[in-house]
N, C-alpha and C positions, 0 to 999 in steps of 0.2 A: 374713408375709401383710400385716401393716399397712404395711410398707415398700413392698410392691408396690402396694397400694391408693393410697398417697400419691404414688407415682411416676406411676401412671395418671392421677390427678387433675391433677398438675402437667403431664403431657404433654397432657391434654385442654385445659387452660387455655392452654398455649402454642400449641397447634394453633388454638384459637379466635382467639387474638390475631393469629396469623400470617395469618388470613383477613380481617382488617380491611382495608378500602380506605383509601387515602390520599385527601385532599381532591381532589387533581388528577385521580385516577381517577374519582371521582364526578362532578366537573365535566365530564369529557370523555365520559361514557357515559350519564348519567341520562336524557337526552332520548330515547334510543333504546329504552327499556324501559317497556312498559306492565306495571303490577303487578296481578296477579289474586289472588283469594281473600282479599280484605281483610275483616277480622273485623267492622268497623263503622265509623261515621262520626265518632266522637269523636277528639280529637287523639291520645290514647294508641294507639288501634287503627291509625290512619293512620301514626303514627310507627313503630310496630312493623312494619307491612307494608313501609314504606320501608327499615327496618333489615334486614329479611330479604333484600331485594333488593340493598341496598348497605350491608353491615355496616361500621361505623366504631367506633373506640375511643370517640369523644366520645358517640355515641348509646348505646353499651353502658354507659358511666358515667352518662349521663343517666337511664337506666331504673333503674340501681341506686340512684341518689339519690332517685328518685321515690317509693320505698317508705318513705323516712324521714318522721318526723312533723314537722309545721310547729310551731315554737316558739309556744306560746300559741294553737294552732289547735284546741283542744278535741278532740284525738285525730285530727284530719285529717292526711292525708299530703300530700306535694307532688303526688302523683298525683291526689288529690281536687281540689286547687286547679287543677291543669292541666286536668282535665275541665271544671270550671266556667268557666274563663276561655278555654279553647281555645288555650292556649299553654304550652309548657314549654321549658326550656333547660338548658345545662350549659357550663361553661368550665373548662379546665384552669388550674391555678395556674402562671403562667409563671415564678415564682420558685422553684418546686419542681424540684430537679435530677433527680428521678425521672421527670418528665414530659418524655420525649424527644419532640420534634415535637408540642408542645402544640396542642390543637384546641379549638374552641368550636362549639356547635350551638344553633340556635333552631328550633322548629317551631310552626306555628300553623294554624288553620283558620277560614275564613269560611263562613257560610251563603249560598248563591247564590239568586237570585230564582227560578230554574228548579227548585228542589228538590235540586240537587246541592250539593257542598261544593267550595271551593277550598282545597287544602292546600299549604302552603309550607314549605320546608326551607332554612335559611340556615346553611351549614357553612363554617367558616373554619380555615385553618392559621395559627396565631398566630405561628409562626416565619418562614414564608416568604411571608406576605401573599397567600395563594391563597384564592379564594372559590369556593364552589359554591352558587349560588342556584337552587332548583328549585321549579317550580309544577306541581301536578297537579289535574285535575278528578276528583272522586270521585263515581261514580254509585251511589247506594244500591240501585238495582234490580239491577245486575250485580255489585256489590262490586268494582269495577275502578277503579284509579288510572291516568288517562291523562295523559302529560306535555303541558304547555303551554309550550313553549320560547319562543313568541312573546312571552309576558309578560315573561320574563327579558330578552329583547332590547329591550323597551320601557322597562325599569326600570334595568338596570345602567348606571352612568355611562359616558359615551363619551370624556371628556377625560383621564381618568387611571385607571390600574389601582390607585391608592391611594385606597380609599374604605371607608366603614363603613356597613353596613345594619342597621337595627333593626326587627325585626318587632314587631307590637303585642302587648305584655303584656296590656293592656286596650284596649278600643276597637278601631278598625279601620284605623288609619293606619300606613303604613310611612314611616320617616324615614331619609334617606340624607345623609351628609356625604362630599363628594368633595374630596380635597386635591390642588390643582394648584399646585405650588411653595409659596408662603406663603399662597396664597388658599384659602379654604374655601367650596365651593358647597354649599348645603343645599337638599334637595328633600323635599317631603312628598307622599305619595300617599294620597288618600282612597279611598273605596269607593263604587262606583256600583251595587251590587247583584249584579254579576257579576265585577268585576275591580278591581284598584287603578288609579286614574287620577291623573295629576299635577295637583296643586292650583296654580292661578295665584296 
């Protein structure tokens, strides 16, 4: 009986992992899907809703890590800190041979001046240099995340597919480094109350 139970647990875990999306799948499909039934407007609930719609290994590991306690945090978990700062992330260790197709994810949320939230997901394949940057408007009245692809089109660098985006751990600015040959173009996007805007 114990062997059967262990087998069922292993089968369930493998099935769950098999359902994870690759970064390229998320990049190609996220803007077509409005996400309903969102539990709330904090970064954890928004990230969970996104993960239910687009499950990825990086997000699954991020939620597992979020339950751990912060060293010297007086009993706080990483989840507590994420809720306070509106930001959470996870990155696979690229030197760990067990991490096949390593991924990284960042999620954050801004309060909009119209009472809504802007939710962002920055998902990366660390092996293939594939990015999925996603923006959603969260309406607290309807509990719906609506894709805002036009923001991605305004932010993603145009000169090269080789770039690095950092969502704000604290504050509200997005930082981007774009690599064109040996040249690095840096961009900073501030916050105008509704969306990120390029700072001159």
